N, C-alpha and C positions, 0 to 999 in steps of 0.2 A: 607363573606358579613352577616349582621345580619340580623336577622328578620324584622326588622324596614327598614335598606335599599332595601332589596326586597320586600317590601309591596309599597315602593314607588317608587321603579322602574318598577312594574308590576302596578299600578296606574296611572304612566306618559306614560305608553304604552298604555292602556286603552284609555287614553285619547287623546291619537294620533289618535288610530285608529276610535274611534269614533268620533272625528273634522272629520277626511276625509270622514268618511263613510258617516255620516249626511249628509254633504254636496253633495256627488254624486251620493247619493243610498235610502233616504230616500223623503216619501210623505209629505203633512203638517200635517199629525197626528203623525209623526215621527217613523211609522212604516215599515222596510225594505221591499222591495217587491223585486221578482228575476224574473226572466221570465218563472220559473216553481214555481207556485203560492204553497205556503206551507199551511197547516191548522195550524190555529193559535188557541192557547188557552192561557186564561186568567189566570196570578197566583194572586191571591190576598192574601194580605201579611195584616192581618188587625191587625195592630200594634197600631192606634192609635196617631201618632206621629203628634204633631202640625209643619204643613207646609202651605204654600199657595197652591191652587188649583192648579193642571198644574205643580208644580214643581217637577222636576226631583228626584227620590228616590231610595231607597234601602232599606233594612228590618232594622229597628228600636227596641230597646228595649229586648224582647225578641226573636226576629227575627234577631237578629243583625248578624247571622250566614248565610242569605239569601239575598245574594248582588250580583254586576254585576260579572260574569267571575269564580263563583261556579259550578263546575259540576253538570249535571244533566242527567238524561235518562228516557225513558217512555220505558214500558214493557207490553207487552198484558197479555191477561189472562192467558196463559203458563208460564209466567214468562221469556219471551225470551225478548232480548231487542230490540227494532224496531228504535229507535231513542236515540241519544246522543248529548248533548251541552253543552252551558255555558250560565248562565244567564246574558240578559240584562239587562239594566237600566230600572227603573220602572217608573210611570208617578203618581201622587197624585192625588186622588179622594177623594173627602168629605164622611165623615163618617157619617153625619149627614144630617139631609134634611134642617135644620134651615139655611136661607140667610142669610149670613154675607158676601156677596161681596166677595172680595178679600183680605180680612186680612185671617192671618193665623189662621186654625182650625182644629181641631182633624180630620186626613185623615188616607186613607187607603193606600196602596203603589202596583198597579197592573202593574205586567210586562206581555208583551205578547210574548209571545214563539213561534217560525216559527218551525213547523214539517214537514219538507219536505217528500214525500213520502208516508203520510198517507193521507188517504181518512176519516177515521173513529176512533176515538178514544175510542168507547163503549168498558167497559170492560177491558181498560187501566190504568195504574197507573203511578202516576210521582215520580220519587225519585230524592230528591234532597240531594247532597252529606252530611252523618252526619242524616239525617232524614228519619223515617219509610217512607213507602210507602204512597200516599195521592191518593185517587179516582180520577181518571178527572169524571168530569160529566158536564151534561150540564144545562144553567141558562135560565129556562123560560120567565125570567123578558128582557133575551137581546137576543131574537131570537134564542134560544137553543144555542149559543155561547160556546161550550166547555171551563169549568176552573176548576181550582182548588180553594178552598181556606183553605190556610193553618190552622191545630187547634191551 
């Protein structure tokens, strides 16, 4: 099987799983909820890609390697892996505060990572396959929501 055939098969599998899980397991904001609530971390991909706000997204341009199904791990300050998973689809958020309505505009892509079993991510790092570790910090503008902003 060629690389393109494997990629197409993977994309079709992801689409089918997402269609089923979205219908059965998501809330109006599109975030998965489980009986055991997981700590959520915002992964901000500042790609500046032109999209409609709220559109489904993944990394663009220099961030093409940050897309759904790419593996990630979270490590604590001792370098121990505490959570691992795969990146989800993201949602486009406006990159600038200029109101242009629903027209396509420069956006950032934000993925919400569920980290089950963690109460805190202080002094933790996010490692996305093939990238350097990125610190998980708290965003004071979003009620101290943990987030990672990719460089």
